[in-house]
N, C-alpha and C positions, 0 to 999 in steps of 0.2 A: 451513579453518574457515568462511571467508565463504560458499563454495558450500553447505556444510551448512546454515548459517543460512538462505541463500536458498531452498534446497529445502524446508526446514521451513516457511518462510513461504508458499511456493507451495502446499504441501499444506493449510495452515490457511486460505489464502484461498479454497479451493474450498468451504468451509463458510459463507463470508460472503454476505450479501445486500446488493446494491448498488442505490442510487437516485441519479438525476441530481439535482443541486441547482444551479440556474442561478446562484445567488449566489456560491458558492464552488467548485463543481465536483461533488463526489460526497459522499454520506452512506453509510457502510458500517456495517451492523448485524453485530456479531460478539459471540456469547455474551451477548446481551441488552444490549450497550453500543453506542451510536451514535457513530461517529467521523466527523469532518469531514476530507475529503481535498481538497487543492488541488494538482493536479499541476504547474501553472505555477510555483508557489512551492516545490515539493517539500516540502510540508507535510502532516502528519497530526496530528490532535489527541492521538494517543497518544504522540507525540514519539519513538517508536522509530527512525524514519528519521533524524531530526536527531542522535540520540545515537550510532547505530551506523554510519550511512552506508550501510546496507543497507535497501532498501525493506521496510517492514513488511507483514504480510498485507493490511491494508486498502489500502495503495498498490498492492500486486500485483493485488488484485482490480479496482481502478480501471484499472490499466494493461492488464490483460487485456481489460477492457470496451472500451478504446480500441484493441485489437489491437496493442499495443506489447510489447516484450520487456523485463521488469523487470531483467534482467541488465545492460542498457545504462544503468541508473540507479544502479548501485552506485558509490559514491564511489571515486575513485582513490586516496585516502589510505588 
């Protein structure tokens, strides 16, 4: 189930627009909403990553921008 959610988030992340924000990390535009992503704190303003332990599409977009694998950021719990 975790991998299905991760694959869905990866597909959705391809439709996101990403901008660097030097204060917090990244700003990701998704479906007209702007989300703040801070990879060092593993935080996204949509809060999906905190709730599920699986990187949300906004985090996946930021991780791909940094050329990192989102699968490495899935919570072990």
